[in-house]
N, C-alpha and C positions, 0 to 999 in steps of 0.2 A: 826678330819678329815674334810677336805673341799671337794668340788666337784672335784677340779682339782686332789687332791691326790687320791681320791676313783677312778676316771677315770683311773688313771695310774695303779692301782691295777686291775681293770676291764679289761683293754686292754693289760695286760701283757701276757707273755707265747707265744709269737709269733715273727716272724722275721722282721715284718714291722719296719721302722725307727722310732725312738722315737719322732722325730718332727712331723710325720704324727699323731700320737696318741694325742700329746699335742693339736694340732689345731683341732682334731676330737672333743675333749672335748668342744672347744669353738663353733664348728658347732652345737653340740647338745644343748648347752645353747641357742645359737641364735634361733634354731628352736622352743624352748619352749616359746620364747617371742613373742610380737606382736607389732603393731602400737600404742598400749595403754601404751607402755613404751617408753620414749623418754628423751632427754635432749635438752634445748634451747641454742643455741650457737649464738644468736643475728643475726647479718647480714648473717651468713652461713645458719640460719634457724634451724629447729629441726633435730636432728640426732637420728635414731632408732638404736637398737643393732643387726640389721640383717647383716650377713657376707656372702660375695662370697669368697669361698676358693677353690683353684685348687691344687691338688697334682701333682707335675711334676717330673718324674723320668724315668729311662729306663725300659723297660718290665721286669717283674719278681721281682720288688723291693717291691712288696706286697702293692701297693697303694690301690687296691680294698679291701684288708684284713682290712687295717686301716679304710677306708671309711665304711665298713660293720659293724664295732663295733659301730659307731655313729648312722648309720641308724637303726640297730637292737635294740639299746637302745631307740630310739625315737618311734619306733613301739610299744614298751612295755609301754612306758610313756603314749601314747595317749589313752584317755577314750572317752566314749560317750558324756560326759559333756565337756570334753576339748579335742577335736580331733586335730591332727597335720596332715593334708592331705599332701600326697606325690604325686608329679607328675609322670606319667608313665615313665619309664626309656628310652623309645623310643617313642617320639611323635613329630608331626610336630609343627610349631609355631603357625599355625591356630588352631590345636586341643587343644594346651596349652592354648591359649587365651580363646577358648570355655570353657575349663575346669575351668578356673579361673572366667570367666564373667557370667556364668549361675547362675541365682538366686537360683537355686536348687542344686548348686554345694556344695560339702562338704567344699570347701574352703571358702564359704561365711558364716560368723558368726556375732553375735551381742554381743556387750557389753555396759554396762551403763556408760555414761560420763555426770556428772551433772544431774543425774536422767532422762537422756534421752537416748533412745536406739541409738546406732550407728553401722551400718553395716561395716564390714571390711573384707579383703580377705587375707587369710594366706595360704602359700604352702611352701614346702621344696622339693628341687631337689637333689637326690643322684645319681650321674651318674657315672657308671663304666668307660666309655669313653666319656668325654665331646664332642670331635669331633664328634663322632657318633651321639650324641644327636642333635647338632646344624645342621648336614648335613642332618637330616631327612626333606624331602621337597625340598631339593636341593638349599636352599638359606641361608646359614649360616650366612651371614651379616644381614639379616632381623631378624633371630632368636636372635642373639646376641644384635641387637638393642632393641628388646623387653625387654630383661634382663637388659640392661642399663637403659632403661626408668622407669622400675618398681622399680629399686634398691632404688631411692630416695624418701623420704616421700612426699605424695601428697593425697589430699582428694579424687581424682578420676583419674584414668588413662583410657583415651579415645583411643580407637584403631578402625580403619575403615578398611574394607576389601571390595573388589569389589563384592565378592560372598556372604559375610555374612552381610554387612552393618556395622553400627555403634554399638560397644560394649563398655560397661563401667566396669571397675573393682574398686570398692570403697575402698579406704584406703588399697593399697596393701602392703603385707609384705612378702618378699621372702627370704629364705635362700638357698644357693647353696653350695654343696660339690661334687667335681668332680675330675676325674683323667685324666692326659694327659702325653704324652712322650715329651721330648724336640723337637724332630723332627716335631711332629704334632703342637706343639705350634708355632714353627717358621714358619711352612707352613701357618697356619692360619693368622698369622701376616703378612707375606709377601703377602697374598692374600687380605689384608685390611679387613679380617673378624673380627679379634680381634682389633677393633678400639682403639684409645688412651682413649676414654671415658670409654669404658668397662674395659680396663686393669687398669685404675686408681682406679677402684672399686674393684678389685680382689686382694687377697692375694695368690700369688704364692708360694707354699711351696715346696722347692727342696729337694730331696733325692736321693743319689746315691749309698748308702751302706746300706745293710740289718743289722738288729741286730744280736745279737749272735744266733748260731744255735739252733734249737728247733726240734729234730727229732721226737717227739711225743707229740704234743700239747695236753694238758689236761685242764679241768676246775677245779680250785682248790676251796675249801671252802671259801678261802679269796676273790676270784673273785665273787662268788655268793653273799657273803654278801656286797661286794662293790657295785654290781649291783643293790641290793635292795635299798641301801642308795641312789644311783644315781636316781632311779625311784622316790622315795619319795621326793628327793630334786627338781627334774624336776617339779613334780606335784605342789609343793608349789609355785615355780616360776610362773606357769601358772595362779595362782591366784592373782598375783600382777598387779597393773596398776598405772600410775602416772608419774610424772616428777622427773628425776634424778637431784639432786643439787650437785654442788661442795662444799666441805667444804673449809674453808680459807686455810688449808694446801694443800688440793688438787688443788685448783685454783693457789696457788703459784708454786706448782710443775709443773703444765701444763703450766703456762706462761713462766717459766724458761726454760723448754724443748722447747716450741714453738719458743722462740728467737734463740735457738741453731739450731733447725731444719731450720729455716729461713736462717741462716748464711750458713749452709750446702748446701741449695738449690742454693744460689748464687754462690757457689764455684764448684757445680757439673758440670762435663764436659760430663757424659754419658747422652744421651737422655733417656735411660730406667731408670736411677736413678732419673733424673729430673722429669719424669713422676710420679714416685712412691712418691717423697717427696712432690709433689704437693698436693696429697690427703692423705698424712700420718697423718695429724692432725685429719681428720675425722675418719680415721681407728683406730687410738689410742683412740679416744673418744669412739668408739663402743666397743673396746676390754676392755677399762677401765670399762664401765658399766657391761659387762659379767664378768670381773674379780671380781667386787664387788658382783655380784649374785651368784659367785661360793662359797662365804662363808657367805653372809649376806642377809637378806631380806630387809634391809633398802635401800632406793633409794638414795644413796649418793655416791660421788666419792671422795675418800681421796687420800692422797699423795701415799700410798702403791699400790693403784689401778692404779694410773697414771704410777707409776715406773714399775710396772709389765707389764702394756700394752705396754709402750715404749720398754722395754726389749724384749718382744714377737715380736712385729712388727719389730723392728730393726733386730732380728734374721732373719726374713724373707727377709729383704732388702739385706742382705749380698750376696745373690745368684741371684739378679736381672740381673746382666751382664752376669752371666752364662746361665741363662734361654733364654735371648734374644740375645745371641751371634750369629753372622752370619746373622742377619736380615738386 
């Protein structure tokens, strides 16, 4: 059994769409990693396995139910030695920056790299209603710009405010899992709050149909055992650090897919699809790293990891026009 299989058992027995739980597993894996895990993509720079995921669906589709499975797992994975700090569910951009930038914050940690200590900043956001989060403080565009800037690997994120002065967030690593309705998604985009830069970094997972009815949800012995496996697996991942390398087969599979994706980009007519395809290679690489960590502690990316990542990310792509329709 691997992590993805165990997560399927752990998150079963409820009416949330299966695709939400599939990506909840990847969000949990992402939250267990940090900037000490990466792969070098040459001119593109380093890519880290952090993900921004937003569940999009009508009210009542059990988005929060699926999100809570990932959040609750991460709460139990975290230990004093290997914490996984979570941002408050309702906080202003300024308060969030303070939370990340304070040297005494639980988000700031240290790991050894080449026998030298290196400070980094790690945080996970699990938001029941993403739109409510970014509207705290009355400036969703500025909130989303902070998330956009922190997404990419960097030695230091500098932010300045009139009231608080300059602040620094060393080696930030942020995981996001949130929920939205299609109407609010379109509203934020039409208000230019969800910029193209942010949207290119987000996996929008669409669901509009609940799973089979479950009149009396219960926790089975199989789910309890699966959860124990997941916690142990996550704690092992937290101890890993270093650079992911492509195997020759993995590199061949990635290159062949990349050429196909490039050709698809040239033929795409939808602005939303073009936007998605422009960043798909980076997202596929992130998901390939996490796919590998779902079953192995070796920092390698093989053809199977690439193929699974492509299949998962392409499954999200098919609903892009639906999510952005009417914009």
